[in-house]
All heavy atoms as an XYZ file, in Angstrom:
770
protein
N      18.588     -8.114      1.751
C      17.417     -7.436      1.326
C      16.732     -6.674      2.398
O      16.594     -7.302      3.507
C      16.517     -8.395      0.559
C      15.136     -7.761      0.292
S      14.007     -8.909     -0.476
C      14.677     -9.117     -2.085
N      16.330     -5.461      2.161
C      15.624     -4.739      3.270
C      14.270     -5.422      3.508
O      13.618     -5.932      2.616
C      15.431     -3.336      2.761
C      14.925     -2.212      3.704
C      15.820     -2.203      4.906
C      14.821     -0.898      3.094
N      13.943     -5.393      4.817
C      12.756     -6.010      5.273
C      11.684     -4.924      5.712
O      12.031     -4.091      6.622
C      12.964     -6.977      6.467
C      11.765     -7.568      6.956
O      10.606     -7.328      6.613
O      11.984     -8.521      7.704
N      10.664     -4.696      4.931
C       9.676     -3.654      5.229
C       8.464     -4.131      5.948
O       7.506     -3.410      6.086
C       9.240     -2.940      3.967
C      10.397     -2.281      3.118
C       9.874     -1.515      1.937
C      11.150     -1.235      3.978
N       8.526     -5.427      6.370
C       7.283     -6.009      6.987
C       6.916     -5.313      8.208
O       5.637     -5.332      8.483
C       7.496     -7.495      7.285
O       8.622     -7.611      8.148
C       7.632     -8.267      5.991
N       7.685     -4.525      8.902
C       7.343     -3.843     10.086
C       6.334     -2.647      9.724
O       5.665     -2.143     10.561
C       8.529     -3.246     10.846
C       9.211     -2.189     10.120
C      10.434     -1.647     10.948
N      11.095     -0.512     10.353
C      11.934     -0.528      9.399
N      12.282     -1.736      8.910
N      12.515      0.608      8.943
N       6.256     -2.347      8.382
C       5.352     -1.239      8.010
C       3.957     -1.776      7.551
O       3.154     -0.976      7.288
C       6.073     -0.456      6.820
C       7.263      0.230      7.159
N       7.467      1.246      8.056
C       8.585     -0.027      6.743
C       8.674      1.591      8.096
N       9.390      0.845      7.377
N       3.900     -3.027      7.454
C       2.538     -3.642      7.112
C       1.534     -3.392      8.254
O       1.857     -3.560      9.403
C       2.743     -5.114      6.797
C       3.686     -5.468      5.723
C       3.699     -6.984      5.499
C       3.360     -4.855      4.401
N       0.371     -2.962      7.911
C      -0.641     -2.658      8.932
C      -1.011     -3.934      9.833
O      -1.343     -4.976      9.247
C      -1.803     -2.075      8.258
C      -1.757     -2.705      6.840
C      -0.288     -2.820      6.609
N      -1.191     -3.753     11.087
C      -1.659     -4.787     11.933
C      -3.134     -4.703     12.093
O      -3.783     -5.653     12.369
C      -0.949     -4.636     13.315
C       0.496     -4.719     13.252
C       1.041     -6.014     12.623
O       0.603     -7.089     12.912
N       1.884     -5.935     11.618
N      -3.684     -3.474     11.881
C      -5.025     -3.201     12.077
C      -5.393     -1.849     11.333
O      -4.503     -1.333     10.596
C      -5.521     -3.101     13.547
C      -4.686     -2.142     14.359
O      -4.434     -1.062     13.764
O      -4.469     -2.267     15.519
N      -6.655     -1.411     11.488
C      -6.941     -0.085     10.719
C      -6.708      1.187     11.594
O      -7.028      2.189     11.096
C      -8.527     -0.220     10.357
C      -8.721     -1.164      9.250
O      -7.842     -1.434      8.355
O      -9.814     -1.782      9.193
N      -6.211      1.048     12.744
C      -5.903      2.112     13.603
C      -4.882      3.115     12.940
O      -4.897      4.291     13.158
C      -5.333      1.614     14.909
C      -5.058      2.752     15.946
C      -6.275      3.564     16.273
O      -7.430      2.968     16.520
N      -6.141      4.763     16.325
N      -4.008      2.580     12.014
C      -3.054      3.358     11.316
C      -3.623      4.683     10.703
O      -3.052      5.715     10.640
C      -2.216      2.605     10.357
C      -3.006      2.281      9.087
C      -3.716      1.080      8.806
C      -3.217      3.122      7.952
N      -4.361      1.198      7.515
C      -4.053      2.315      7.008
C      -2.823      4.389      7.583
C      -4.407      2.914      5.752
C      -3.130      4.841      6.360
C      -3.912      4.193      5.497
N      -4.886      4.444     10.179
C      -5.491      5.580      9.343
C      -5.787      6.683     10.378
O      -5.644      7.910     10.124
C      -6.845      5.102      8.646
N      -6.336      6.421     11.607
C      -6.633      7.403     12.584
C      -5.364      8.091     13.085
O      -5.315      9.316     13.258
C      -7.378      6.837     13.774
C      -8.796      6.403     13.458
O      -9.437      6.984     12.541
O      -9.272      5.463     14.104
N      -4.279      7.286     13.266
C      -2.973      7.837     13.656
C      -2.436      8.802     12.675
O      -2.030      9.946     12.934
C      -1.963      6.723     13.856
C      -2.437      5.878     15.065
O      -3.272      6.231     15.845
O      -1.887      4.673     15.164
N      -2.506      8.384     11.311
C      -1.978      9.362     10.285
C      -2.974     10.527     10.189
O      -2.405     11.623      9.885
C      -1.823      8.640      9.010
C      -0.450      8.011      8.787
C      -0.184      6.683      9.080
C       0.584      8.782      8.437
C       1.119      6.188      8.901
C       1.953      8.325      8.254
C       2.100      6.966      8.532
O       3.388      6.437      8.355
N      -4.201     10.370     10.243
C      -5.123     11.433     10.127
C      -4.964     12.432     11.245
O      -5.044     13.763     10.982
C      -6.612     10.917     10.179
N      -4.544     12.059     12.439
C      -4.240     13.038     13.505
C      -3.022     13.824     13.266
O      -2.981     15.019     13.642
C      -4.126     12.249     14.839
N      -2.079     13.258     12.464
C      -0.892     13.961     12.088
C      -0.943     14.794     10.865
O      -0.528     15.940     10.823
C       0.330     13.022     11.917
C       0.852     12.452     13.278
C       1.994     11.651     13.190
N       1.577     10.371     12.665
C       2.396      9.374     12.181
N       3.686      9.615     11.962
N       1.987      8.243     11.774
N      -1.606     14.206      9.869
C      -1.636     14.779      8.420
C      -2.975     15.485      8.130
O      -2.964     16.153      7.146
C      -1.280     13.771      7.424
C       0.105     13.097      7.619
C       0.216     12.011      6.545
C       1.202     14.076      7.562
N      -3.983     15.057      8.721
C      -5.373     15.321      8.470
C      -5.972     14.344      7.464
O      -5.259     13.746      6.730
N      -7.308     14.245      7.650
C      -7.996     13.156      6.875
C      -7.915     13.483      5.278
O      -7.686     12.486      4.569
C      -9.507     13.114      7.305
C      -9.563     12.132      8.386
C      -9.986     12.470      9.703
C      -9.419     10.759      8.377
N      -9.998     11.377     10.416
C      -9.568     10.290      9.689
C      -9.059      9.817      7.472
C      -9.574      8.933     10.085
C      -8.866      8.404      7.781
C      -9.240      8.053      9.176
N      -8.006     14.648      4.958
C      -7.908     14.961      3.502
C      -6.582     14.611      2.917
O      -6.477     13.965      1.712
C      -8.061     16.557      3.374
C      -8.223     16.917      1.836
C      -8.484     18.356      1.616
O      -9.258     18.922      2.517
O      -7.890     18.880      0.719
N      -5.490     14.665      3.579
C      -4.210     14.378      2.973
C      -4.032     12.757      3.020
O      -3.540     12.189      2.029
C      -3.075     14.982      3.849
C      -1.714     14.620      3.211
C      -1.522     15.215      1.885
O      -2.051     16.273      1.490
O      -0.733     14.634      1.069
N      -4.495     12.100      4.043
C      -4.444     10.726      4.135
C      -5.342     10.179      3.021
O      -4.944      9.161      2.323
C      -4.967     10.073      5.476
C      -5.009      8.590      5.458
C      -3.913     10.654      6.511
N      -6.539     10.634      2.816
C      -7.389     10.165      1.769
C      -6.841     10.335      0.321
O      -6.935      9.503     -0.567
C      -8.775     10.749      1.780
S      -9.716     10.143      3.244
N      -6.239     11.546      0.196
C      -5.579     11.858     -1.161
C      -4.509     10.868     -1.449
O      -4.346     10.400     -2.580
C      -5.066     13.299     -1.122
C      -4.510     13.730     -2.423
C      -3.989     15.166     -2.496
N      -4.047     16.007     -1.218
C      -5.011     16.940     -1.015
N      -5.864     17.170     -1.986
N      -5.028     17.595      0.128
N      -3.680     10.607     -0.412
C      -2.516      9.669     -0.671
C      -3.108      8.275     -0.809
O      -2.580      7.551     -1.779
C      -1.626      9.675      0.561
C      -0.264      8.960      0.269
C       0.783      9.721     -0.258
C      -0.080      7.585      0.700
C       1.965      9.055     -0.446
C       1.143      6.993      0.470
C       2.169      7.639     -0.177
O       3.330      6.990     -0.320
N      -4.028      7.841     -0.057
C      -4.649      6.512     -0.193
C      -5.264      6.384     -1.637
O      -5.059      5.312     -2.314
C      -5.675      6.329      0.769
C      -6.412      4.957      0.543
C      -5.803      3.784      1.036
C      -7.608      4.913     -0.070
C      -6.527      2.562      0.852
C      -8.271      3.702     -0.338
C      -7.687      2.582      0.205
O      -8.327      1.376     -0.005
N      -5.953      7.342     -2.159
C      -6.592      7.193     -3.427
C      -5.510      7.094     -4.462
O      -5.646      6.245     -5.421
C      -7.497      8.498     -3.679
C      -8.688      8.360     -2.847
O      -9.168      7.311     -2.419
N      -9.311      9.511     -2.664
N      -4.434      7.810     -4.376
C      -3.248      7.727     -5.412
C      -2.711      6.306     -5.333
O      -2.470      5.653     -6.414
C      -2.211      8.645     -5.062
C      -2.537     10.223     -5.427
C      -1.491     11.199     -5.277
N      -0.130     10.704     -5.280
C       0.726     11.230     -4.456
N       0.500     12.129     -3.626
N       2.020     10.728     -4.430
N      -2.555      5.686     -4.185
C      -1.975      4.321     -4.015
C      -3.062      3.402     -4.619
O      -2.691      2.468     -5.528
C      -1.604      3.961     -2.650
C      -1.290      2.554     -2.543
C      -0.507      4.914     -2.105
N      -4.270      3.535     -4.318
C      -5.359      2.654     -4.788
C      -5.370      2.657     -6.264
O      -5.379      1.618     -6.963
C      -6.675      3.012     -4.180
C      -7.847      2.142     -4.623
C      -8.118      1.058     -3.946
C      -8.501      2.389     -5.831
C      -9.254      0.219     -4.235
C      -9.537      1.601     -6.184
C      -9.906      0.556     -5.324
N      -5.317      3.882     -6.967
C      -5.416      3.880     -8.357
C      -4.244      3.395     -8.988
O      -4.268      2.719    -10.106
C      -5.647      5.396     -8.809
C      -7.053      5.886     -8.422
C      -7.136      7.404     -8.751
C      -8.180      5.111     -9.179
N      -3.055      3.576     -8.340
C      -1.852      2.983     -8.916
C      -1.891      1.520     -8.995
O      -1.538      0.834     -9.970
C      -0.540      3.441     -8.130
C       0.692      2.819     -8.469
C       1.149      3.126     -9.859
N       2.483      2.701    -10.133
C       2.697      1.432    -10.727
N       1.688      0.687    -11.083
N       3.945      1.080    -10.995
N      -2.396      0.872     -7.896
C      -2.575     -0.579     -7.910
C      -3.569     -0.993     -8.953
O      -3.385     -2.014     -9.588
C      -2.935     -1.070     -6.476
C      -1.872     -0.834     -5.364
C      -2.473     -1.249     -4.014
C      -0.498     -1.590     -5.616
N      -4.628     -0.366     -8.946
C      -5.742     -0.732     -9.880
C      -5.316     -0.684    -11.322
O      -5.703     -1.390    -12.201
C      -6.907      0.197     -9.598
C      -8.255     -0.185    -10.365
C      -8.696     -1.574     -9.890
C      -9.341      0.776     -9.984
N      -4.428      0.277    -11.607
C      -3.878      0.433    -12.888
C      -2.757     -0.489    -13.436
O      -2.362     -0.497    -14.565
N      -2.346     -1.408    -12.450
C      -1.304     -2.389    -12.767
C      -1.835     -3.304    -13.739
O      -3.054     -3.795    -13.542
C      -0.758     -2.963    -11.493
C       0.025     -2.028    -10.644
S       0.559     -2.846     -9.034
C       1.729     -4.101     -9.631
N      -1.080     -3.780    -14.691
C      -1.448     -4.835    -15.655
C      -1.042     -6.222    -14.999
O      -0.127     -6.265    -14.135
C      -0.709     -4.698    -16.941
C      -0.952     -3.327    -17.681
C      -2.390     -3.160    -18.002
O      -3.053     -4.156    -18.483
N      -3.071     -2.043    -17.628
N      -1.808     -7.223    -15.387
C      -1.422     -8.564    -15.003
C       0.045     -8.883    -15.291
O       0.603     -8.639    -16.343
C      -2.299     -9.534    -15.889
C      -3.505     -8.613    -16.094
C      -2.987     -7.309    -16.306
N       0.713     -9.450    -14.235
C       2.158     -9.674    -14.312
C       3.049     -8.564    -13.950
O       4.293     -8.706    -13.797
N       2.454     -7.331    -13.801
C       3.203     -6.186    -13.431
C       3.627     -6.285    -12.016
O       2.918     -6.680    -11.128
C       2.508     -4.914    -13.698
C       3.239     -3.583    -13.525
C       2.563     -2.380    -13.906
O       1.372     -2.488    -14.558
O       2.900     -1.320    -13.426
N       4.883     -5.692    -11.729
C       5.439     -5.639    -10.387
C       5.780     -4.178    -10.044
O       6.218     -3.374    -10.867
C       6.744     -6.419    -10.263
C       6.612     -7.895    -10.563
C       7.926     -8.667    -10.467
O       8.927     -8.052    -10.664
O       7.813     -9.846    -10.251
N       5.455     -3.839     -8.737
C       5.773     -2.542     -8.212
C       6.857     -2.741     -7.154
O       6.654     -3.382     -6.244
C       4.579     -1.855     -7.617
C       4.705     -0.461     -7.181
C       3.370      0.200     -7.190
C       5.324     -0.359     -5.789
N       8.101     -2.218     -7.407
C       9.199     -2.429     -6.540
C       9.158     -1.205     -5.712
O       9.621     -0.053     -6.025
C      10.433     -2.523     -7.309
C      10.503     -3.712     -8.227
N      11.068     -4.896     -7.697
C      10.180     -3.938     -9.443
C      10.903     -5.797     -8.604
N      10.424     -5.251     -9.741
N       8.720     -1.352     -4.333
C       8.580     -0.339     -3.408
C       9.836      0.439     -3.283
O       9.814      1.697     -3.148
C       8.149     -0.929     -2.128
C       7.957      0.186     -0.993
C       6.760     -1.641     -2.244
N      10.955     -0.205     -3.089
C      12.254      0.547     -2.890
C      12.658      1.478     -4.036
O      13.376      2.404     -3.829
C      13.401     -0.440     -2.590
C      13.232     -1.457     -1.432
C      14.311     -2.459     -1.381
C      13.013     -0.633     -0.124
N      12.087      1.204     -5.204
C      12.471      2.010     -6.349
C      11.456      3.177     -6.594
O      11.775      4.167     -7.262
C      12.497      1.146     -7.622
C      13.575      0.182     -7.687
C      13.484     -0.768     -8.839
O      12.679     -0.693     -9.727
N      14.467     -1.675     -8.899
N      10.203      3.007     -6.127
C       9.270      4.071     -6.450
C       8.791      4.845     -5.257
O       7.963      5.816     -5.518
C       8.010      3.474     -7.231
C       8.437      2.843     -8.539
C       7.163      2.430     -6.401
N       9.090      4.356     -4.024
C       8.611      5.093     -2.790
C       9.824      5.676     -2.166
O      10.832      5.010     -1.887
C       7.915      4.138     -1.925
C       7.373      4.792     -0.676
C       6.698      3.482     -2.682
N       9.716      7.018     -1.737
C      10.776      7.477     -0.865
C      10.810      6.722      0.489
O       9.714      6.468      1.062
C      10.429      9.038     -0.608
C      10.665      9.832     -1.836
C      10.595     11.297     -1.535
N       9.981     11.576     -0.284
C       8.883     12.314     -0.170
N       8.252     12.863     -1.271
N       8.368     12.694      1.040
N      12.037      6.592      0.981
C      12.138      5.909      2.182
C      11.294      6.468      3.409
O      10.644      5.757      4.305
C      13.609      6.012      2.713
C      14.321      6.024      1.279
C      13.396      6.904      0.498
N      11.090      7.777      3.430
C      10.307      8.344      4.546
C       8.777      8.155      4.272
O       7.961      8.372      5.201
C      10.571      9.871      4.610
C      10.278     10.716      3.428
O      10.574     10.200      2.248
O       9.820     11.805      3.484
N       8.428      7.507      3.083
C       6.939      7.225      2.942
C       6.666      5.627      2.926
O       5.578      5.296      2.659
C       6.501      7.705      1.554
C       6.247      9.293      1.671
O       5.963      9.746      2.719
N       6.151      9.928      0.516
N       7.723      4.881      3.152
C       7.532      3.472      3.131
C       6.310      3.015      4.047
O       5.444      2.242      3.719
C       8.739      2.677      3.673
C       9.867      2.669      2.744
C      11.130      2.329      3.276
C       9.823      2.846      1.418
C      12.196      2.262      2.527
C      10.878      2.850      0.609
C      12.210      2.559      1.150
O      13.252      2.421      0.352
N       6.277      3.637      5.319
C       5.160      3.303      6.206
C       3.832      3.650      5.780
O       2.943      2.746      5.639
C       5.431      3.877      7.585
C       4.573      3.338      8.657
O       4.640      2.200      9.036
O       3.691      4.114      9.072
N       3.645      4.856      5.359
C       2.299      5.232      4.837
C       1.885      4.545      3.538
O       0.818      4.077      3.339
C       2.230      6.794      4.619
C       0.815      7.311      4.166
C      -0.216      6.915      5.059
C       1.001      8.812      4.005
N       2.843      4.339      2.640
C       2.602      3.670      1.364
C       2.192      2.219      1.536
O       1.158      1.821      1.058
C       3.837      3.667      0.429
C       3.681      2.930     -0.825
C       3.029      3.581     -1.898
C       3.980      1.634     -0.916
C       2.794      2.783     -2.935
C       3.717      0.906     -2.024
C       3.129      1.472     -3.125
N       2.849      1.475      2.373
C       2.565      0.110      2.593
C       1.315     -0.090      3.394
O       0.553     -0.986      3.135
C       3.625     -0.637      3.328
C       4.945     -0.917      2.417
C       6.025     -1.451      3.015
C       4.439     -1.966      1.276
N       0.955      0.812      4.309
C      -0.332      0.770      5.034
C      -1.438      1.046      3.947
O      -2.525      0.422      4.028
C      -0.343      1.695      6.163
C       0.556      1.135      7.356
C       0.597      2.075      8.474
C       1.287      1.391      9.746
N       2.455      0.714      9.580
N      -1.221      2.033      3.235
C      -2.264      2.305      2.163
C      -2.382      1.227      1.106
O      -3.461      0.754      0.763
C      -2.039      3.556      1.460
S      -2.229      5.099      2.378
N      -1.273      0.655      0.656
C      -1.296     -0.417     -0.364
C      -2.035     -1.598      0.254
O      -2.866     -2.235     -0.414
C       0.078     -0.872     -0.761
N      -1.666     -2.113      1.446
C      -2.294     -3.253      2.025
C      -3.777     -3.070      2.227
O      -4.602     -4.029      2.012
C      -1.598     -3.618      3.346
S       0.000     -4.280      3.103
N      -4.157     -1.860      2.690
C      -5.639     -1.606      2.821
C      -6.317     -1.563      1.493
O      -7.428     -2.141      1.418
C      -5.729     -0.256      3.584
O      -5.079     -0.352      4.856
C      -7.263      0.088      3.837
N      -5.640     -1.032      0.550
C      -6.267     -1.070     -0.787
C      -6.325     -2.488     -1.429
O      -7.372     -2.828     -1.928
C      -5.367     -0.190     -1.804
N      -5.392     -3.256     -1.184
C      -5.391     -4.592     -1.618
C      -6.587     -5.429     -0.901
O      -7.317     -6.102     -1.530
C      -4.078     -5.336     -1.387
C      -2.966     -4.814     -2.400
C      -4.213     -6.884     -1.510
C      -1.609     -5.149     -2.019
N      -6.784     -5.118      0.367
C      -7.813     -5.723      1.142
C      -9.189     -5.249      0.546
O     -10.141     -6.010      0.421
C      -7.707     -5.358      2.609
C      -8.457     -6.324      3.573
C      -8.184     -6.146      4.920
N      -8.292     -4.753      5.464
C      -7.374     -4.178      6.045
N      -6.158     -4.680      6.277
N      -7.571     -2.850      6.422
N      -9.328     -3.937      0.246
C     -10.449     -3.403     -0.410
C     -10.820     -4.123     -1.749
O     -11.874     -4.485     -2.066
C     -10.319     -1.908     -0.580
C     -11.606     -1.256     -1.043
C     -11.512      0.217     -1.131
O     -10.514      0.872     -0.660
O     -12.479      0.850     -1.784
N      -9.735     -4.349     -2.591
C      -9.827     -4.873     -3.858
C     -10.263     -6.337     -3.673
O     -11.205     -6.784     -4.424
C      -8.562     -4.825     -4.753
C      -8.137     -3.379     -5.148
C      -6.847     -3.224     -5.535
C      -9.183     -3.045     -6.274
N      -9.793     -7.076     -2.738
C     -10.189     -8.377     -2.388
C     -11.675     -8.450     -2.061
O     -12.350     -9.297     -2.477
C      -9.351     -9.007     -1.215
C      -7.958     -9.236     -1.663
N      -7.053     -9.802     -0.666
C      -7.328     -9.181     -2.847
C      -5.892    -10.051     -1.322
N      -5.942     -9.667     -2.673
N     -12.108     -7.404     -1.316
C     -13.451     -7.374     -0.914
C     -14.425     -7.175     -2.111
O     -15.612     -7.507     -2.160
N     -13.842     -6.704     -3.147
C     -14.605     -6.375     -4.432
C     -14.519     -7.709     -5.361
O     -14.963     -7.692     -6.451
C     -14.102     -5.271     -5.188
C     -14.363     -3.883     -4.504
C     -13.607     -2.788     -5.204
C     -15.837     -3.579     -4.344
N     -13.824     -8.766     -4.781
C     -13.613     -9.917     -5.640
C     -12.441     -9.887     -6.536
O     -12.362    -10.774     -7.437
N     -11.627     -8.937     -6.430
C     -10.360     -8.865     -7.257
C      -9.199     -9.374     -6.411
O      -8.685     -8.587     -5.473
C     -10.171     -7.357     -7.696
C     -11.377     -6.831     -8.451
C     -11.141     -5.303     -8.731
C     -11.597     -7.509     -9.794
N      -8.694    -10.509     -6.675
C      -7.757    -11.120     -5.859
C      -6.317    -11.201     -6.488
O      -5.511    -11.958     -6.089
C      -8.137    -12.595     -5.578
C      -9.372    -12.690     -4.871
C     -10.522    -12.780     -5.363
C      -9.514    -12.624     -3.393
N     -11.540    -12.784     -4.322
C     -10.829    -12.737     -3.171
C      -8.497    -12.664     -2.307
C     -11.332    -12.714     -1.787
C      -9.113    -12.607     -1.088
C     -10.359    -12.698     -0.821
N      -6.002    -10.351     -7.334
C      -4.731    -10.274     -8.100
C      -3.553     -9.693     -7.534
O      -2.411     -9.877     -8.055
C      -5.039     -9.613     -9.487
N      -3.699     -8.968     -6.398
C      -2.515     -8.268     -5.905
C      -1.914     -8.916     -4.531
O      -2.670     -9.423     -3.800
C      -2.951     -6.763     -5.538
C      -3.218     -5.961     -6.635
C      -2.474     -5.143     -7.318
C      -4.486     -5.835     -7.300
N      -3.021     -4.531     -8.397
C      -4.348     -4.993     -8.443
C      -5.707     -6.565     -7.174
C      -5.373     -4.643     -9.352
C      -6.769     -6.243     -8.065
C      -6.606     -5.409     -9.080
N      -0.646     -9.020     -4.501
C       0.009     -9.687     -3.369
C       1.232     -8.802     -3.084
O       2.001     -8.346     -3.875
C       0.456    -10.998     -3.798
C      -0.657    -11.852     -4.444
N      -1.662    -12.465     -3.730
C      -1.026    -12.077     -5.702
C      -2.508    -13.087     -4.463
N      -2.219    -12.834     -5.822
N       1.491     -8.794     -1.741
C       2.709     -8.180     -1.140
C       3.673     -9.279     -0.907
O       3.398    -10.286     -0.234
C       2.393     -7.330      0.112
C       3.730     -6.757      0.743
C       1.406     -6.288     -0.109
N       4.891     -9.127     -1.489
C       5.873    -10.242     -1.453
C       7.189     -9.638     -0.971
O       7.403     -8.491     -0.985
C       5.970    -10.875     -2.770
C       4.609    -11.513     -3.207
C       4.670    -12.087     -4.685
O       5.796    -11.971     -5.302
O       3.655    -12.649     -5.098
N       8.254    -10.489     -1.002
C       9.592    -10.174     -0.736
C       9.797     -9.183      0.509
O      10.419     -8.175      0.349
C      10.344     -9.774     -1.950
C      10.354    -10.744     -2.985
C      11.138    -10.259     -4.271
O      11.708     -9.217     -4.269
N      11.123    -11.043     -5.329
N       9.165     -9.602      1.610
C       9.288     -8.828      2.755
C       8.811     -7.375      2.723
O       9.370     -6.417      3.222
C      10.772     -8.812      3.348
C      11.298    -10.193      3.754
C      12.689    -10.085      4.220
N      13.303    -11.307      4.098
C      14.577    -11.502      3.775
N      15.445    -10.468      3.774
N      15.079    -12.645      3.591
N       7.723     -7.187      1.890
C       7.145     -5.959      1.735
C       7.794     -5.103      0.717
O       7.385     -3.891      0.543
N       8.717     -5.554      0.023
C       9.473     -4.687     -0.985
C       8.917     -4.853     -2.421
O       9.255     -4.163     -3.274
C      10.924     -5.024     -1.019
O      11.159     -6.364     -1.455
C      11.631     -4.742      0.297
N       7.903     -5.754     -2.578
C       7.412     -6.049     -3.944
C       5.869     -6.190     -3.832
O       5.403     -6.880     -3.015
C       8.004     -7.233     -4.512
C       7.490     -7.651     -5.960
C       7.973     -6.696     -7.023
C       7.942     -9.139     -6.241
N       5.244     -5.470     -4.750
C       3.689     -5.726     -4.919
C       3.553     -6.307     -6.297
O       4.065     -5.613     -7.276
C       2.932     -4.462     -4.598
C       3.046     -4.004     -3.243
C       1.431     -4.742     -4.996
C       2.461     -2.697     -2.932
N       2.895     -7.483     -6.439
C       2.766     -8.038     -7.693
C       1.296     -8.244     -8.072
O       0.512     -8.618     -7.180
C       3.480     -9.386     -7.662
C       3.375    -10.240     -8.867
C       3.897    -11.670     -8.770
N       5.075    -11.764     -7.921
C       6.276    -11.817     -8.371
N       6.526    -11.682     -9.701
N       7.384    -11.966     -7.667
N       0.971     -7.949     -9.308
C      -0.337     -8.258     -9.721
C      -0.342     -9.532    -10.644
O       0.475     -9.605    -11.604
C      -0.958     -7.104    -10.606
C      -2.348     -7.511    -11.080
C      -3.050     -6.394    -11.648
N      -4.433     -6.901    -12.039
C      -5.329     -6.286    -12.802
N      -5.004     -5.119    -13.242
N      -6.381     -6.838    -13.107
N      -1.007    -10.611    -10.193
C      -1.027    -11.795    -10.915
C      -1.960    -11.753    -12.128
O      -2.809    -10.930    -12.184
C      -1.291    -13.009    -10.099
O      -2.404    -12.752     -9.319
């Protein structure tokens, strides 16, 4: 099984790095799409990263997803989890 854990963010510096390359508008647009995709998941739903994300977007997607999950946790919504070495996001 492919291990995508190297793409999980270690800190929030990733956003500045991507903004320097893509611009804040593009990073925010992509982040918002990921956030809304996670928010729209139903309980028990799974998102298989390898099936829905292009390989060249694994890094940005997982950094956005982990940040969105952390944001959702901050809102008291604890249902999202990254599993299987970063290849699966599950909503409990």
